[in-house]
C-alpha positions in Angstrom: 155.1 114.4 176.2 155.9 117.8 177.2 153.9 120.4 178.9 153.3 123.6 177.7 154.4 124.8 181.6 157.2 122.9 181.3 160.7 124.9 182.2 162.9 124.8 179.9 166.4 126.3 179.1 166.8 128.6 175.6 170.3 127.5 175.7 171.3 124.5 177.5 169.8 120.9 177.6 169.3 118.4 179.8 168.2 119.9 182.7 164.5 120.1 183.0 162.1 116.9 182.0 161.6 113.3 182.6 165.2 112.1 181.9 166.3 113.9 184.3 163.8 113.3 186.9 166.4 111.3 189.1 169.5 113.2 188.8 171.3 114.1 191.9 172.3 118.2 192.3 174.9 119.1 193.6 172.9 122.2 195.6 169.4 119.9 195.5 167.9 121.5 192.4 168.5 122.6 188.4 171.4 125.9 188.3 169.5 129.2 187.4 171.1 131.2 184.9 168.0 133.8 183.8 171.2 136.6 185.6 174.3 134.5 184.0 172.0 134.0 180.4 171.1 137.6 180.6 174.5 139.0 180.8 175.7 136.9 177.8 172.9 138.2 175.5 173.5 141.8 176.2 178.0 141.1 175.5 177.6 139.0 173.3 179.2 140.2 169.6 176.7 137.7 167.2 173.7 135.0 167.3 173.5 132.5 165.2 171.2 131.1 162.9 168.4 129.1 164.6 169.9 125.3 164.1 173.3 126.5 162.4 176.6 124.4 163.5 177.0 127.6 165.9 174.5 128.0 167.4 174.8 123.8 167.9 178.0 123.7 169.2 177.0 126.9 171.2 174.5 125.1 173.4 176.3 122.0 173.8 179.8 124.2 175.5 176.8 125.9 177.5 175.4 122.1 178.5 178.7 120.5 179.4 179.9 123.5 181.6 176.5 123.0 183.1 176.4 119.1 183.7 180.4 119.1 185.2 179.4 121.2 187.6 176.1 121.1 188.5 175.7 117.1 188.1 177.2 115.8 191.0 176.8 112.3 189.6 178.3 111.2 186.7 176.6 109.1 185.3 174.4 111.7 185.0 176.3 113.0 182.7 174.2 112.7 178.6 176.6 115.6 176.8 179.1 113.4 177.1 180.6 110.5 178.0 182.3 110.2 181.9 183.8 106.8 181.4 185.9 108.1 178.8 186.1 111.7 180.1 189.8 112.4 181.0 191.1 116.1 181.9 194.3 117.9 182.0 195.4 121.3 184.2 198.8 123.4 183.1 199.5 120.5 180.5 199.5 117.8 183.5 196.8 115.2 181.8 195.5 113.4 185.1 194.6 109.6 185.0 190.7 110.0 185.8 187.6 107.9 184.7 184.4 109.1 186.8 183.7 105.7 186.5 186.0 104.9 188.9 185.0 107.3 191.8 
């Protein structure tokens, strides 16, 4: 059961809690997005209604970015399937699957 003192990020999932206790972080601990979130809140032009599809997409994108850049082990990703994830840069498709690393 979640305690009321447990840290929570209001835009990103899978950073804290029981499910992340064995996560390998690139810099040894979950990142602190307090300053980034402050600038985001000051600069955004739309506040989505709570629970709306737009808010869910916004939070999913922020979660995916956090996982891709801050979790060292792709097996710790929860917002995407690392075994199927590929990407390309400038139209060049990379045939990388994290499960092969």
